[in-house]
PASEBA-1860 file (N, C-alpha, C; in nm, 3 decimals):
! residues 139
1> MECFDPTS> 16.009/14.813/11.858/16.092/14.744/11.730/16.087/14.607/11.793 ~ 16.103/14.524/11.732/16.026/14.387/11.691/16.190/14.304/11.758 ~ 16.159/14.184/11.860/16.312/14.137/11.889/16.234/13.958/11.881 ~ 16.314/13.914/11.823/16.285/13.754/11.775/16.364/13.665/11.854 ~ 16.477/13.673/11.918/16.559/13.638/12.018/16.592/13.751/12.119 ~ 16.686/13.622/12.206/16.738/13.721/12.345/16.874/13.790/12.284 ~ 16.934/13.776/12.119/17.022/13.858/12.118/17.045/14.003/12.066 ~ 16.907/13.982/11.983/16.862/14.108/11.887/16.792/14.170/12.048
9> LEDVFHIL> 16.746/14.120/12.178/16.694/14.229/12.271/16.825/14.239/12.325 ~ 16.933/14.205/12.335/17.032/14.311/12.390/17.110/14.375/12.272 ~ 17.068/14.369/12.147/17.108/14.423/12.047/17.059/14.589/12.096 ~ 16.944/14.575/12.153/16.880/14.724/12.159/16.925/14.758/12.198 ~ 16.944/14.716/12.357/16.994/14.777/12.500/17.148/14.810/12.502 ~ 17.236/14.708/12.439/17.405/14.771/12.416/17.439/14.806/12.328 ~ 17.355/14.822/12.184/17.406/14.903/12.061/17.375/15.006/12.005 ~ 17.190/14.977/11.990/17.089/15.087/11.935/17.110/15.204/12.070
17> EPAGVLEQ> 17.025/15.145/12.153/17.002/15.291/12.257/17.153/15.372/12.279 ~ 17.222/15.316/12.312/17.356/15.394/12.332/17.388/15.471/12.236 ~ 17.372/15.416/12.107/17.433/15.502/11.978/17.290/15.648/11.969 ~ 17.204/15.595/12.075/17.072/15.729/12.051/16.993/15.721/11.933 ~ 16.954/15.614/11.859/16.903/15.575/11.781/16.721/15.557/11.809 ~ 16.710/15.532/11.926/16.579/15.470/11.962/16.527/15.608/12.111 ~ 16.405/15.622/12.024/16.323/15.736/12.122/16.286/15.660/12.244 ~ 16.299/15.737/12.306/16.211/15.721/12.500/16.094/15.735/12.483
25> PVSLSFVM> 15.984/15.648/12.595/16.027/15.569/12.657/16.042/15.381/12.528 ~ 16.143/15.305/12.554/16.136/15.185/12.434/16.023/15.109/12.411 ~ 15.996/15.089/12.294/15.905/15.002/12.306/15.889/14.868/12.207 ~ 15.905/14.784/12.263/15.959/14.634/12.192/15.849/14.531/12.196 ~ 15.813/14.451/12.080/15.739/14.350/12.053/15.825/14.201/12.082 ~ 15.814/14.140/12.177/15.890/13.992/12.142/15.824/13.954/12.012 ~ 15.900/13.906/11.941/15.819/13.762/11.835/15.833/13.676/11.862 ~ 15.746/13.592/11.916/15.815/13.417/11.922/15.652/13.349/11.862
33> GMDKISQG> 15.719/13.191/11.802/15.637/13.111/11.796/15.670/13.075/11.622 ~ 15.720/13.216/11.543/15.795/13.124/11.415/15.887/13.062/11.392 ~ 15.890/12.952/11.525/16.027/12.849/11.502/15.960/12.760/11.380 ~ 15.851/12.756/11.405/15.767/12.650/11.316/15.795/12.689/11.147 ~ 15.864/12.777/11.137/15.853/12.861/10.984/15.959/12.898/10.959 ~ 16.079/12.851/11.010/16.224/12.868/10.986/16.262/13.056/10.949 ~ 16.188/13.117/11.046/16.207/13.276/11.057/16.339/13.355/11.172 ~ 16.348/13.223/11.236/16.438/13.279/11.341/16.420/13.293/11.509
41> AISFSEQN> 16.278/13.335/11.521/16.227/13.356/11.643/16.242/13.290/11.710 ~ 16.279/13.310/11.824/16.255/13.207/12.000/16.104/13.151/11.983 ~ 16.089/13.045/12.023/15.931/12.947/12.014/15.860/13.002/12.130 ~ 15.739/12.980/12.164/15.649/13.035/12.238/15.690/12.924/12.341 ~ 15.694/12.998/12.480/15.674/12.920/12.595/15.633/13.048/12.733 ~ 15.584/12.989/12.817/15.602/13.090/12.921/15.746/13.105/12.997 ~ 15.808/13.027/13.004/15.999/12.977/13.041/16.035/13.091/12.938 ~ 16.037/13.120/12.815/16.099/13.173/12.673/16.022/13.337/12.739
49> LDFMISKL> 15.892/13.378/12.723/15.867/13.459/12.780/15.917/13.537/12.923 ~ 15.935/13.484/13.027/15.993/13.509/13.128/16.075/13.557/13.062 ~ 16.217/13.440/13.002/16.334/13.500/13.021/16.375/13.672/12.937 ~ 16.260/13.635/12.816/16.330/13.788/12.754/16.230/13.901/12.836 ~ 16.164/13.881/12.921/16.163/13.989/13.013/16.233/14.042/13.100 ~ 16.332/13.875/13.165/16.400/13.915/13.243/16.531/13.980/13.197 ~ 16.566/14.016/13.087/16.659/14.064/12.998/16.614/14.245/12.982 ~ 16.485/14.275/13.035/16.477/14.425/12.987/16.525/14.516/13.125
57> PKDRFVNF> 16.595/14.597/13.105/16.631/14.746/13.166/16.559/14.739/13.323 ~ 16.600/14.723/13.433/16.542/14.738/13.562/16.527/14.908/13.573 ~ 16.622/14.965/13.527/16.622/15.104/13.586/16.516/15.222/13.513 ~ 16.427/15.143/13.404/16.355/15.215/13.394/16.262/15.148/13.299 ~ 16.120/15.245/13.219/16.033/15.199/13.184/16.023/15.133/13.063 ~ 16.041/14.988/13.015/16.035/14.965/12.920/15.887/14.904/12.828 ~ 15.806/14.924/12.764/15.687/14.879/12.657/15.717/14.767/12.610 ~ 15.644/14.680/12.611/15.675/14.554/12.608/15.531/14.478/12.592
65> STISIGAK> 15.514/14.438/12.429/15.427/14.327/12.460/15.488/14.209/12.331 ~ 15.415/14.104/12.313/15.469/13.947/12.244/15.307/13.971/12.153 ~ 15.426/13.917/12.015/15.364/13.864/11.895/15.393/13.757/11.944 ~ 15.306/13.674/11.910/15.282/13.527/11.956/15.229/13.460/11.833 ~ 15.304/13.411/11.731/15.236/13.361/11.654/15.181/13.267/11.613 ~ 15.023/13.219/11.570/15.012/13.127/11.567/14.859/13.080/11.627 ~ 14.734/13.023/11.582/14.622/13.040/11.700/14.618/12.975/11.806 ~ 14.727/12.836/11.848/14.742/12.831/11.993/14.823/12.906/12.028
73> NHVPGMAM> 14.896/12.990/11.989/14.969/13.081/12.045/14.961/13.214/12.109 ~ 14.864/13.259/12.032/14.787/13.420/12.014/14.775/13.433/12.137 ~ 14.599/13.391/12.164/14.580/13.387/12.348/14.645/13.411/12.461 ~ 14.709/13.287/12.465/14.834/13.247/12.580/14.899/13.364/12.581 ~ 14.915/13.415/12.480/15.126/13.484/12.448/15.057/13.638/12.507 ~ 14.978/13.636/12.464/14.841/13.793/12.505/14.847/13.807/12.647 ~ 14.776/13.692/12.668/14.729/13.722/12.840/14.857/13.728/12.939 ~ 14.954/13.600/12.915/15.050/13.599/12.990/15.123/13.733/13.014
81> TVLKGGGA> 15.130/13.825/12.830/15.251/13.921/12.856/15.175/14.033/12.937 ~ 14.997/14.056/12.947/14.949/14.150/13.005/14.957/14.135/13.168 ~ 14.921/13.998/13.230/14.975/13.971/13.342/15.111/13.986/13.412 ~ 15.229/13.982/13.314/15.328/14.024/13.332/15.386/14.183/13.321 ~ 15.305/14.229/13.314/15.316/14.379/13.308/15.308/14.432/13.163 ~ 15.310/14.370/13.082/15.360/14.407/12.948/15.205/14.465/12.830 ~ 15.188/14.509/12.722/15.030/14.505/12.643/14.992/14.411/12.584 ~ 14.881/14.466/12.524/14.816/14.355/12.433/14.837/14.391/12.317
89> RVGMEDNI> 14.890/14.286/12.191/14.921/14.316/12.069/14.793/14.242/12.044 ~ 14.718/14.280/11.899/14.624/14.202/11.854/14.610/14.245/11.737 ~ 14.582/14.183/11.635/14.583/14.199/11.502/14.589/14.126/11.400 ~ 14.495/14.134/11.269/14.572/14.013/11.186/14.693/14.073/11.110 ~ 14.758/14.143/11.156/14.910/14.190/11.107/14.954/14.071/11.145 ~ 14.945/14.042/11.284/14.994/13.878/11.342/14.944/13.767/11.360 ~ 14.828/13.765/11.324/14.751/13.615/11.339/14.631/13.658/11.270 ~ 14.591/13.561/11.179/14.545/13.579/11.073/14.370/13.461/11.140
97> YYAPGRLL> 14.405/13.378/11.258/14.318/13.309/11.340/14.269/13.356/11.482 ~ 14.125/13.292/11.465/14.100/13.325/11.581/14.098/13.229/11.690 ~ 14.099/13.095/11.625/14.108/12.929/11.707/14.173/12.863/11.566 ~ 14.224/12.771/11.606/14.249/12.682/11.517/14.179/12.625/11.401 ~ 14.185/12.652/11.273/14.104/12.664/11.188/13.977/12.762/11.176 ~ 13.967/12.841/11.204/13.907/12.946/11.185/13.957/13.082/11.206 ~ 13.939/13.124/11.068/13.999/13.250/11.035/13.916/13.378/11.099 ~ 13.976/13.482/11.131/13.929/13.546/11.225/13.865/13.637/11.096
105> KSNAEMVE> 13.751/13.759/11.141/13.676/13.770/11.019/13.689/13.926/11.022 ~ 13.803/13.967/11.088/13.839/14.128/11.124/13.899/14.150/11.229 ~ 13.960/14.285/11.206/14.061/14.304/11.358/13.996/14.326/11.437 ~ 13.873/14.379/11.437/13.791/14.403/11.580/13.754/14.335/11.659 ~ 13.692/14.161/11.563/13.658/14.076/11.718/13.808/14.034/11.746 ~ 13.946/14.009/11.733/14.012/14.024/11.796/14.036/14.110/11.892 ~ 14.000/14.245/11.864/14.003/14.373/11.982/13.943/14.323/12.123 ~ 13.767/14.268/12.040/13.678/14.250/12.128/13.735/14.170/12.205
113> RAGRIIRE> 13.802/14.052/12.137/13.841/13.965/12.233/13.942/13.964/12.360 ~ 14.063/14.073/12.322/14.144/14.065/12.430/14.083/14.136/12.499 ~ 13.998/14.227/12.462/13.931/14.340/12.574/13.869/14.265/12.679 ~ 13.784/14.163/12.617/13.706/14.093/12.733/13.820/14.010/12.812 ~ 13.906/13.956/12.760/14.036/13.858/12.841/14.054/13.942/12.950 ~ 14.112/14.024/12.895/14.177/14.144/13.024/14.101/14.171/13.101 ~ 13.986/14.220/13.052/13.879/14.249/13.184/13.885/14.105/13.268 ~ 13.799/14.008/13.217/13.821/13.879/13.275/13.976/13.862/13.372
121> LGLEIATP> 14.066/13.892/13.381/14.211/13.887/13.471/14.178/13.969/13.545 ~ 14.121/14.056/13.563/14.079/14.183/13.668/14.163/14.293/13.632 ~ 14.209/14.305/13.510/14.316/14.363/13.466/14.189/14.534/13.371 ~ 14.255/14.647/13.396/14.190/14.737/13.337/14.283/14.781/13.180 ~ 14.156/14.809/13.084/14.201/14.876/12.946/14.263/14.968/12.975 ~ 14.338/15.039/12.920/14.419/15.194/12.906/14.301/15.243/12.829 ~ 14.330/15.392/12.831/14.193/15.443/12.741/14.279/15.496/12.648 ~ 14.252/15.574/12.536/14.318/15.622/12.425/14.427/15.746/12.488
129> DEAREILA> 14.395/15.809/12.582/14.480/15.895/12.596/14.585/15.846/12.690 ~ 14.558/15.729/12.765/14.636/15.644/12.876/14.731/15.585/12.762 ~ 14.644/15.519/12.634/14.734/15.433/12.529/14.866/15.529/12.539 ~ 14.781/15.675/12.444/14.874/15.756/12.362/15.007/15.818/12.519 ~ 14.954/15.823/12.623/15.107/15.854/12.712/15.176/15.750/12.714 ~ 15.149/15.586/12.748/15.226/15.486/12.762/15.356/15.490/12.646 ~ 15.310/15.515/12.517/15.353/15.489/12.408/15.403/15.592/12.364 ~ 15.432/15.739/12.431/15.457/15.853/12.424/15.407/15.905/12.253
137> LKK> 15.305/15.917/12.227/15.223/15.958/12.130/15.163/16.102/12.111 ~ 15.158/16.160/12.032/15.098/16.297/12.048/14.986/16.247/11.972 ~ 14.879/16.379/12.055/14.712/16.403/11.964/14.723/16.379/11.866
END
């Protein structure tokens, strides 16, 4: 589920989850940085990311990632999110730029970059089976 601001995040846990309409574990994407194009999303910053994470329930696992729109926000958003316990979300659906002024050639280009950055941060990349388990997906 995409959350564009703190209010939409609160709606997930105060309205949708109690109504029983969400599958467990809850998976969220924080949409950040669309503020420059009037889409109503919270602006991207580490402070705003920390605030969104602070609103997650502490009593259970919630899978989260960040969609940080724009070439200058995408890599910092992905890196900060994985360092703070979230997952990496990459792909041309969220960002068409590899860097400011340079379009991505393919989704694979961004996946390779994300993998390299995650490993350079000293973190491990989930195997396909581990990713299915984290996301509660069937094989």
